[in-house]
N, C-alpha and C positions, 0 to 999 in steps of 0.2 A: 026852231033853231035857238031862239033866245032862252027857252026853257032848258035846252040841252047845255048851253054855256053856263047857265046858272047852276045846274046840277053838277056839272064838271067843276065849277068853282067851289061848291060846297064839299065835294069829295076831296078836292085838293087841299082845302083848308082843314078838313078833318084829318087827313093824312099828315099834314104838317104839325097839327096839334098832338097827334098820337106820337110822332117822332120826338117832339119836344118833351112830352111826358116821359117817354122811355129814356131819354137822355138824363132828365132830372132824377128818375128812379135809379138809374145806374150810378149817378153821382152820389145819391143818398146812401147807397149800399157800401161805398168806399169807407173804410174805417177812418176815424179822425183821431184816434188815440190807441195806444197799446192797451190791451185788456189784460190786467194783471190778476193773478189768483194767489192763494196761499200755497205753501209747500205741499202740505198733505193732499189737498184737493187737486193741485196741479199734477203731482206725480201719479195720482190715481187716474186722472184724465189722460195723461200721456200713455200710460199702460193700456188703458181701454181703447184709445184711438190709435195706438202704435205710432205716436208722434214724438219728435224730439222736444226737449225743453230748452228755454233760455232763462236762466236763473240770475236775477239781479240782486246781489248782496249789497246792502246799503245800511246806513244808520241815520239817525236824526241829525247828528252833528257833522256829517261828512259834506264838505263844500263841493268837492269834485263830483259827488253823487248828484247834488242839486244841478250842477252844470250839465252833467250827462242827461238828466231828466228834462231840462229845459232846451238844450241845444241839439241833442241827438234823438231822443225818444219822441220828439215832435216832428221830425222830418218825415214827410209823406212816404218816401221809399222805405225807410226803416219801419214805419208803421205797417205798411203793406207786407213787407217780408216777414214781419213778426207773426203774421197769421199762420205761417208754416210751423210755428213752434207753439207749445203751451208755455205761456209767459208767467213766470213765478217771481214774486218779490219776497225776499227774506230780510228781515230786520236782524242784523248781526248782534245787536245788544239783547234782543229778546229770544232769538232762536239759536242759541249757542251750540246746541247739539248738531244742527245742520251745518253750521260754520265749521265745527270740528270735523265732522264726517268728510267734508269736501276740502279740508285743510286750507281754508280761506285765511290769508295773512293780512289783507288790507282792503280798503274800500275806496271806490267801488271795485267789485270783482264781478265779472259776468261770466258765468259758467254755462256751458252747453252740454247736455247729456242726451243719450239715446233714450228710447222709451223704457229701457231696463235700469235707469238711474246711473248708467256708466258714463263718466266724463269723457267727452270726445274733443272738447276745445275749451280754451279759457282766455279771457281778456283781463289782464291784471291792471286795472286803473282806467282812467279816462282816455277816450279816443274820439277824435272828431268824426262827424257823421259819415264821410266818404270811406274812411278806413274801417269804421264800425260795420258799415254795410258789407264791405268786402269780407270781414271776419265772420259775419253772419252766414254768408254764402259758403265760406270755408267750412263752418260748423255743420251746415246742412249736408255738404258732401261727405264729411267724416261720419255723420250720423246715417248715411246711406240714402238720403233724400235727393232725388233727381230734381233739377230745376225745370220749370215749364219750357224754357227755350231748348233744353236738351231734348225733351220729348218731341218738340216741333222739328228740330233738326234731324232727328232719327226718323221721323215719319216721312220726311222728304227724300231720304236715301233709298 
């Protein structure tokens, strides 16, 4: 009987350790920052993966751009939702052809496209995280991407 209790204790401890490891592994997979790429590479990836883009037009001298990067792009919900996009950073001073193509007039400008490079939504200027998150969701809808909650709701019906 004592051996059975000891065996049961070992099995229970092993189960708890496995659950702890699984929890840490899941936390480790959560992104901690938005992964940015170049315009050319990002557009190629968007086309290949049939994924919308979120293009951040910025410059080195733009104070509102730095504020957006520090206060909005670091919010966990924004980071998580950004994974539904191919995230592209465009330097407006160095990539003037892209700026002209999308008719960007000021910085920051966040432009959302479908996988075919067609603009579906735009944020002209800085916006706090809560509003930015809402705009990201709007852009996904306009790009034809269904949210996970929509899929779950439809599965229940």
